[in-house]
Backbone as a chain_set.jsonl record, in Angstrom:
{"seq": "NSSAEPEVLAADAGAKLYESNCKVCHTNGLLNAPKLGDKPAWTPRIAKGKETLYMHSAQGFNKMPAQAVNGITEAQVKASVDYMLAAVS", "coords": {"N": [[93.016, 65.531, 66.279], [95.775, 65.989, 64.545], [96.987, 67.672, 62.814], [98.545, 70.715, 62.763], [97.155, 73.877, 63.041], [97.934, 76.813, 61.198], [99.304, 79.573, 62.937], [97.362, 82.41, 63.564], [98.013, 85.745, 63.227], [97.864, 89.158, 64.372], [97.804, 91.967, 62.132], [99.779, 93.79, 62.794], [101.599, 92.363, 64.257], [104.326, 91.745, 63.811], [105.543, 94.28, 63.927], [104.93, 94.955, 66.558], [106.361, 93.016, 68.055], [108.9, 93.677, 67.211], [109.141, 96.244, 68.363], [108.966, 95.586, 71.101], [110.983, 93.677, 71.571], [113.027, 93.359, 69.53], [114.091, 95.827, 68.713], [115.908, 96.768, 70.557], [118.496, 95.872, 69.921], [118.487, 96.104, 67.104], [117.984, 98.777, 66.435], [120.173, 100.346, 67.111], [122.305, 98.865, 66.252], [123.538, 97.103, 68.004], [125.642, 94.441, 69.174], [126.445, 93.819, 66.613], [124.143, 93.718, 65.092], [122.102, 94.041, 62.187], [120.933, 97.23, 61.346], [117.571, 98.484, 61.495], [116.195, 99.182, 58.404], [118.647, 99.596, 57.165], [119.89, 99.074, 54.301], [122.387, 98.195, 52.998], [123.542, 96.661, 55.097], [121.687, 94.655, 55.437], [121.56, 93.341, 52.971], [123.535, 91.147, 52.427], [122.558, 89.308, 54.252], [119.926, 88.889, 53.481], [120.45, 87.6, 51.134], [120.936, 85.022, 51.943], [118.505, 83.882, 52.135], [115.04, 83.888, 53.053], [113.995, 81.825, 54.688], [116.258, 80.948, 56.055], [116.865, 83.243, 57.524], [114.583, 83.33, 59.152], [114.974, 80.932, 60.631], [117.46, 81.439, 61.926], [116.715, 83.633, 63.469], [114.684, 82.622, 65.109], [115.97, 80.46, 66.422], [118.423, 81.407, 67.195], [121.61, 82.88, 66.41], [125.011, 83.396, 65.82], [125.743, 86.203, 67.681], [123.143, 86.74, 68.364], [120.584, 85.869, 70.518], [118.287, 83.057, 70.744], [115.008, 83.79, 69.674], [112.463, 82.714, 69.717], [111.256, 82.076, 72.314], [110.135, 81.975, 75.765], [107.292, 82.238, 75.54], [107.055, 83.497, 73.115], [106.194, 82.903, 69.843], [107.26, 80.967, 66.938], [105.932, 81.889, 64.705], [105.421, 84.548, 65.388], [108.034, 85.51, 65.511], [108.781, 85.182, 62.807], [107.025, 87.046, 61.676], [108.1, 89.394, 62.675], [110.639, 89.356, 61.505], [109.807, 89.597, 58.842], [108.738, 92.177, 59.01], [111.065, 93.688, 59.466], [112.435, 93.103, 57.095], [110.738, 94.282, 55.249], [111.291, 96.928, 55.633], [113.591, 97.339, 54.22], [113.089, 96.705, 51.639]], "CA": [[93.465, 66.365, 65.155], [97.217, 66.143, 64.693], [97.524, 68.707, 61.926], [98.583, 72.004, 63.449], [96.656, 75.03, 62.285], [98.895, 77.916, 61.248], [98.937, 80.608, 63.895], [96.863, 83.647, 62.957], [98.542, 86.892, 63.959], [97.385, 90.485, 64.003], [98.597, 92.559, 61.051], [100.916, 94.531, 63.347], [102.33, 91.486, 65.186], [105.761, 91.905, 63.591], [105.951, 95.595, 64.442], [104.845, 94.925, 68.023], [107.486, 92.252, 68.58], [110.089, 94.5, 66.961], [109.181, 97.307, 69.373], [109.154, 95.07, 72.458], [112.154, 92.808, 71.729], [114.08, 93.403, 68.512], [114.694, 97.14, 68.472], [117.012, 96.996, 71.489], [119.739, 95.699, 69.166], [118.386, 96.452, 65.69], [117.92, 100.217, 66.217], [121.501, 100.936, 67.262], [123.347, 97.984, 65.743], [124.235, 96.401, 69.089], [126.077, 93.068, 68.887], [126.582, 93.705, 65.162], [122.829, 93.498, 64.472], [121.827, 94.982, 61.105], [119.949, 98.227, 61.769], [116.315, 98.563, 60.759], [116.246, 100.084, 57.262], [120.017, 99.715, 56.631], [119.901, 98.129, 53.184], [123.684, 97.527, 52.802], [123.775, 95.673, 56.154], [120.741, 93.547, 55.277], [121.694, 92.674, 51.678], [124.139, 89.811, 52.483], [121.7, 88.431, 55.056], [118.784, 88.567, 52.625], [120.956, 86.667, 50.125], [120.894, 83.672, 52.511], [117.133, 83.402, 52.008], [114.141, 84.218, 54.155], [113.878, 80.695, 55.619], [117.46, 80.971, 56.898], [116.689, 84.346, 58.47], [113.585, 82.871, 60.12], [115.583, 79.932, 61.499], [118.461, 82.099, 62.759], [116.031, 84.505, 64.422], [113.946, 81.798, 66.07], [116.841, 79.56, 67.176], [119.649, 82.093, 67.582], [122.694, 82.813, 65.428], [126.113, 84.258, 66.236], [125.513, 86.862, 68.973], [121.721, 86.91, 68.633], [119.98, 84.716, 71.196], [117.02, 82.553, 70.191], [113.899, 84.695, 69.953], [111.226, 81.945, 69.9], [111.317, 81.598, 73.694], [109.342, 82.735, 76.737], [105.949, 82.543, 75.056], [107.089, 84.074, 71.769], [106.103, 81.803, 68.888], [108.019, 81.104, 65.699], [105.136, 82.723, 63.796], [105.662, 85.941, 65.767], [109.401, 85.827, 65.092], [108.732, 85.345, 61.352], [106.349, 88.314, 61.396], [109.04, 90.47, 62.97], [111.639, 89.312, 60.427], [109.147, 90.185, 57.664], [108.641, 93.617, 59.276], [112.397, 94.276, 59.248], [112.752, 92.99, 55.672], [109.913, 95.262, 54.526], [111.939, 98.234, 55.788], [114.722, 97.458, 53.287], [112.721, 96.222, 50.313]], "C": [[94.954, 66.646, 65.327], [97.798, 67.214, 63.779], [97.417, 70.065, 62.604], [98.072, 73.108, 62.524], [97.737, 76.108, 62.318], [98.386, 78.999, 62.195], [98.481, 81.867, 63.152], [97.305, 84.809, 63.833], [97.869, 88.18, 63.507], [98.322, 91.074, 62.949], [99.842, 93.272, 61.574], [101.764, 93.68, 64.305], [103.844, 91.646, 65.043], [106.29, 93.202, 64.153], [105.94, 95.6, 65.972], [106.021, 94.17, 68.633], [108.786, 93.021, 68.351], [110.235, 95.541, 68.069], [109.509, 96.766, 70.762], [110.466, 94.308, 72.638], [113.32, 93.144, 70.805], [114.823, 94.727, 68.451], [115.848, 97.45, 69.414], [118.346, 96.898, 70.754], [119.647, 96.254, 67.744], [118.2, 97.946, 65.41], [119.318, 100.824, 66.207], [122.639, 100.051, 66.773], [124.137, 97.288, 66.831], [124.545, 94.971, 68.674], [126.142, 92.787, 67.386], [125.257, 93.398, 64.451], [122.646, 94.491, 63.321], [120.707, 95.934, 61.531], [118.708, 98.189, 60.883], [116.47, 99.588, 59.639], [117.62, 100.246, 56.627], [120.22, 98.672, 55.533], [121.261, 97.451, 52.969], [123.97, 96.45, 53.857], [122.886, 94.449, 55.975], [120.979, 92.726, 54.007], [122.366, 91.295, 51.763], [123.308, 88.816, 53.296], [120.5, 87.961, 54.241], [119.195, 87.524, 51.582], [120.933, 85.224, 50.628], [119.495, 83.066, 52.405], [116.316, 83.652, 53.265], [114.026, 83.082, 55.167], [115.078, 80.628, 56.568], [117.344, 82.076, 57.937], [115.67, 83.972, 59.548], [114.222, 81.923, 61.142], [116.583, 80.577, 62.456], [117.794, 82.962, 63.827], [115.335, 83.693, 65.507], [114.881, 81.025, 66.995], [118.118, 80.206, 67.697], [120.734, 81.886, 66.541], [123.761, 83.824, 65.821], [125.79, 84.871, 67.595], [124.036, 87.029, 69.309], [121.169, 85.676, 69.332], [118.7, 84.277, 70.492], [115.887, 83.478, 70.613], [112.576, 83.957, 70.179], [111.263, 81.255, 71.263], [110.387, 82.435, 74.565], [107.984, 83.167, 76.2], [105.904, 83.2, 73.693], [107.14, 82.921, 70.773], [106.982, 82.048, 67.67], [107.262, 81.983, 64.708], [105.329, 84.202, 64.108], [107.059, 86.386, 65.331], [109.436, 86.056, 63.58], [108.09, 86.671, 60.979], [107.291, 89.492, 61.638], [110.165, 90.528, 61.939], [111.045, 89.957, 59.171], [109.03, 91.703, 57.8], [109.984, 94.292, 58.994], [112.796, 94.21, 57.768], [111.967, 94.008, 54.845], [110.542, 96.644, 54.565], [113.095, 98.434, 54.827], [114.368, 96.972, 51.891], [112.189, 97.347, 49.433]], "O": [[95.341, 67.457, 66.168], [98.95, 67.619, 63.936], [96.327, 70.504, 62.971], [98.509, 73.239, 61.38], [98.386, 76.302, 63.346], [97.192, 79.295, 62.24], [99.146, 82.324, 62.223], [97.01, 84.851, 65.027], [97.366, 88.269, 62.387], [99.498, 90.716, 62.887], [100.851, 93.349, 60.874], [102.558, 94.22, 65.075], [104.562, 91.677, 66.042], [107.349, 93.235, 64.779], [106.826, 96.175, 66.605], [106.612, 94.624, 69.613], [109.672, 93.014, 69.206], [111.312, 95.703, 68.644], [110.242, 97.403, 71.519], [111.015, 94.288, 73.739], [114.468, 93.206, 71.246], [116.023, 94.766, 68.176], [116.682, 98.302, 69.108], [119.225, 97.74, 70.941], [120.618, 96.812, 67.234], [118.253, 98.352, 64.249], [119.616, 101.704, 65.399], [123.806, 100.433, 66.863], [125.29, 96.918, 66.614], [123.794, 94.363, 67.911], [125.922, 91.658, 66.946], [125.256, 92.878, 63.335], [122.997, 95.662, 63.462], [119.663, 95.498, 62.017], [118.783, 97.901, 59.688], [116.837, 100.735, 59.894], [117.75, 100.969, 55.639], [120.657, 97.55, 55.789], [121.297, 96.236, 52.774], [124.58, 95.43, 53.538], [123.281, 93.335, 56.319], [120.638, 91.544, 53.965], [121.819, 90.338, 51.216], [123.359, 87.612, 53.044], [120.109, 86.796, 54.3], [118.395, 86.672, 51.195], [120.911, 84.295, 49.821], [119.33, 81.857, 52.571], [116.832, 83.631, 54.383], [113.965, 83.332, 56.371], [114.929, 80.292, 57.742], [117.685, 81.872, 59.102], [115.875, 84.266, 60.726], [114.04, 82.079, 62.349], [116.564, 80.3, 63.655], [118.26, 83.013, 64.965], [115.394, 84.041, 66.686], [114.636, 80.934, 68.197], [118.815, 79.633, 68.534], [120.78, 80.854, 65.871], [123.449, 84.977, 66.12], [125.584, 84.142, 68.565], [123.704, 87.42, 70.428], [121.27, 84.566, 68.81], [118.106, 85.043, 69.733], [115.813, 83.898, 71.768], [111.657, 84.52, 70.774], [111.295, 80.028, 71.357], [109.909, 83.486, 74.139], [107.572, 84.313, 76.379], [104.82, 83.438, 73.162], [108.021, 82.065, 70.849], [107.396, 83.175, 67.399], [107.876, 82.738, 63.954], [105.394, 85.024, 63.193], [107.241, 87.501, 64.842], [110.052, 87.016, 63.116], [108.557, 87.35, 60.064], [107.275, 90.47, 60.89], [110.596, 91.612, 61.544], [111.701, 90.766, 58.515], [109.202, 92.432, 56.823], [110.032, 95.345, 58.358], [113.415, 95.137, 57.245], [112.476, 94.534, 53.855], [110.356, 97.443, 53.647], [113.544, 99.562, 54.627], [115.25, 96.839, 51.043], [111.833, 97.112, 48.279]]}, "num_chains": 1, "name": "protein.A"}
């Protein structure tokens, strides 16, 4: 079976990854990270499209290191991006 099944995550997977990994920078704006819930900071990033945000988060972008490493899957990273986007939508 070569077709990969999409990873099934718990409903709170994005929030959990945010709490364990993302909030270090995204709570206080370290390394120029847009703060959770800061709509003006997120607006230009959102304009690039969700797929771009997923890619940048998983693979790294500017000062943010790649997040899909050390056992963290791309699906988990996407869930965390969705969690942060929900805070500004």
